[in-house]
C-alpha positions as a Markdown table, in Angstrom:
| # | Residue | x | y | z |
|---|---|---|---|---|
| 1 | Met | 1.9 | 10.2 | -0.3 |
| 2 | Glu | 5.0 | 8.6 | -1.6 |
| 3 | Asn | 7.2 | 5.9 | 0.1 |
| 4 | His | 10.2 | 3.9 | -1.1 |
| 5 | Lys | 11.4 | 0.4 | -0.3 |
| 6 | Leu | 14.6 | -1.5 | -1.2 |
| 7 | Val | 14.1 | -5.1 | -2.1 |
| 8 | Leu | 16.6 | -7.2 | 0.0 |
| 9 | Pro | 17.5 | -10.9 | 0.1 |
| 10 | Glu | 15.1 | -11.6 | 2.9 |
| 11 | His | 12.2 | -10.4 | 0.8 |
| 12 | Leu | 12.7 | -12.9 | -2.0 |
| 13 | Asn | 11.0 | -16.2 | -2.7 |
| 14 | His | 12.9 | -19.5 | -3.6 |
| 15 | Tyr | 13.0 | -18.4 | -7.3 |
| 16 | Gly | 14.9 | -15.2 | -6.5 |
| 17 | Tyr | 12.0 | -12.8 | -7.0 |
| 18 | Leu | 10.1 | -10.6 | -4.5 |
| 19 | Phe | 7.6 | -12.7 | -2.5 |
| 20 | Gly | 4.1 | -11.3 | -3.2 |
| 21 | Gly | 3.2 | -11.4 | 0.4 |
| 22 | Asn | 5.9 | -8.9 | 1.3 |
| 23 | Leu | 4.6 | -6.5 | -1.4 |
| 24 | Leu | 1.1 | -6.8 | 0.0 |
| 25 | Lys | 2.3 | -6.1 | 3.5 |
| 26 | Trp | 4.1 | -3.0 | 2.4 |
| 27 | Val | 1.1 | -1.8 | 0.4 |
| 28 | Asp | -1.2 | -2.3 | 3.4 |
| 29 | Glu | 1.2 | -0.6 | 5.7 |
| 30 | Tyr | 1.8 | 2.5 | 3.5 |
| 31 | Ala | -1.9 | 2.9 | 2.8 |
| 32 | Trp | -2.7 | 2.6 | 6.5 |
| 33 | Ile | -0.1 | 5.3 | 7.3 |
| 34 | Ala | -1.6 | 7.6 | 4.6 |
| 35 | Ala | -5.1 | 7.1 | 6.0 |
| 36 | Ser | -4.0 | 7.6 | 9.6 |
| 37 | Leu | -2.1 | 10.8 | 8.8 |
| 38 | Glu | -5.1 | 12.2 | 6.9 |
| 39 | His | -7.6 | 11.2 | 9.6 |
| 40 | Pro | -6.0 | 11.7 | 13.0 |
| 41 | Gly | -7.8 | 9.8 | 15.8 |
| 42 | Cys | -9.2 | 7.1 | 13.6 |
| 43 | Lys | -8.3 | 3.5 | 14.5 |
| 44 | Phe | -8.3 | 2.0 | 11.0 |
| 45 | Val | -8.4 | -1.6 | 10.1 |
| 46 | Thr | -8.1 | -3.1 | 6.6 |
| 47 | Ile | -11.3 | -4.6 | 5.3 |
| 48 | Gly | -10.3 | -5.2 | 1.7 |
| 49 | Met | -8.0 | -5.0 | -1.2 |
| 50 | Glu | -9.5 | -5.0 | -4.7 |
| 51 | Asn | -8.2 | -5.5 | -8.2 |
| 52 | Leu | -4.8 | -6.8 | -7.2 |
| 53 | Ala | -2.6 | -6.7 | -10.3 |
| 54 | Phe | 1.0 | -8.0 | -10.2 |
| 55 | Lys | 2.3 | -6.7 | -13.5 |
| 56 | Lys | 6.0 | -7.6 | -13.5 |
| 57 | Ser | 8.5 | -9.7 | -11.4 |
| 58 | Ile | 10.7 | -7.8 | -9.0 |
| 59 | Lys | 14.4 | -8.6 | -8.4 |
| 60 | Leu | 16.9 | -8.2 | -5.7 |
| 61 | Gly | 18.1 | -4.6 | -5.3 |
| 62 | Thr | 15.1 | -3.0 | -6.9 |
| 63 | Ile | 13.9 | 0.3 | -5.4 |
| 64 | Leu | 10.1 | 0.4 | -5.2 |
| 65 | Arg | 8.2 | 3.6 | -5.2 |
| 66 | Phe | 4.7 | 3.4 | -3.6 |
| 67 | Asp | 2.3 | 6.1 | -4.7 |
| 68 | Val | -0.7 | 6.2 | -2.3 |
| 69 | Arg | -3.7 | 8.5 | -3.0 |
| 70 | Arg | -7.1 | 8.7 | -1.4 |
| 71 | Ala | -9.7 | 7.4 | -3.8 |
| 72 | Glu | -13.0 | 7.5 | -1.9 |
| 73 | Ser | -14.3 | 8.5 | 1.5 |
| 74 | Gly | -17.5 | 7.2 | 3.2 |
| 75 | Asn | -19.0 | 7.8 | 6.6 |
| 76 | Thr | -17.0 | 5.1 | 8.3 |
| 77 | Ser | -14.5 | 4.0 | 5.7 |
| 78 | Val | -11.9 | 5.3 | 3.3 |
| 79 | Gln | -10.3 | 3.8 | 0.2 |
| 80 | Tyr | -6.8 | 4.4 | -1.1 |
| 81 | Gln | -5.4 | 3.7 | -4.6 |
| 82 | Val | -1.8 | 2.3 | -4.4 |
| 83 | Asp | 0.4 | 2.1 | -7.4 |
| 84 | Val | 3.9 | 0.6 | -7.2 |
| 85 | Phe | 6.7 | 1.4 | -9.5 |
| 86 | Ala | 10.2 | -0.2 | -9.9 |
| 87 | Asp | 13.0 | 2.2 | -10.4 |
| 88 | Asn | 16.0 | 1.2 | -12.6 |
| 89 | Leu | 19.0 | 2.9 | -11.1 |
| 90 | Glu | 21.1 | 2.4 | -14.2 |
| 91 | Thr | 18.8 | 4.0 | -16.7 |
| 92 | Gly | 16.5 | 6.1 | -14.5 |
| 93 | Ala | 13.5 | 4.4 | -16.1 |
| 94 | Glu | 10.5 | 3.5 | -14.0 |
| 95 | Ala | 8.1 | 0.6 | -14.6 |
| 96 | Ser | 4.6 | 0.0 | -13.2 |
| 97 | Val | 4.7 | -3.3 | -11.3 |
| 98 | Phe | 1.6 | -3.5 | -9.1 |
| 99 | Ser | -1.7 | -1.7 | -8.3 |
| 100 | Thr | -4.6 | -2.1 | -6.0 |
| 101 | Ser | -7.1 | -0.2 | -3.9 |
| 102 | Val | -7.2 | -0.7 | -0.1 |
| 103 | Thr | -10.3 | 0.0 | 2.0 |
| 104 | Phe | -10.1 | 0.8 | 5.7 |
| 105 | Val | -12.9 | 1.2 | 8.3 |
| 106 | Cys | -12.6 | 3.4 | 11.4 |
| 107 | Leu | -13.4 | 1.7 | 14.7 |
| 108 | Asn | -14.1 | 3.0 | 18.2 |
| 109 | Asn | -12.6 | 1.6 | 21.4 |
| 110 | Ala | -15.4 | -1.0 | 21.5 |
| 111 | Gly | -14.5 | -2.3 | 18.0 |
| 112 | Glu | -17.6 | -0.8 | 16.4 |
| 113 | Lys | -17.6 | 1.3 | 13.2 |
| 114 | Thr | -17.4 | 5.0 | 13.8 |
| 115 | Pro | -17.4 | 8.1 | 11.6 |
| 116 | Val | -14.1 | 9.0 | 9.9 |
| 117 | Ser | -12.7 | 12.3 | 11.1 |
| 118 | Gln | -12.6 | 14.7 | 8.2 |
| 119 | Gln | -9.4 | 16.5 | 7.2 |
C-alpha cells in the first residue's frame, strides 16, 4: 500500500525540520490502515515498532511517500514493513529517509488477543 503526505509548517520542530513524532504518527496510522484493510473485522492495536532508522532530515514542503508491506503474519498478530521516501519535486529524485517495522495484535471486544482474519 502506498500513501503520501505533504510536510507543512505545523509538522516542523523549532529547528525547521520535520518533528520525528509526526513521522512516527503517520507511519503507525498508515500501517494500521493497511492491516485493517487486509484483515477486515480485526481491531488492531500497535504493540511495537522495531529498528527505527531516521536516515535524513526532512524539510518544509517535502512530499513523503510511505511504502507499507505486510512482512509477517502470526495467529493473533501481523507485522508491516514501512519505508518512507522523500520526493524532490524539482529533480524527480527520491531518497530513503526512514524505515521501521510495525507490529499489531488483533483484539476482541473484551480486549483479549484473538485470531487475525485471513485475507
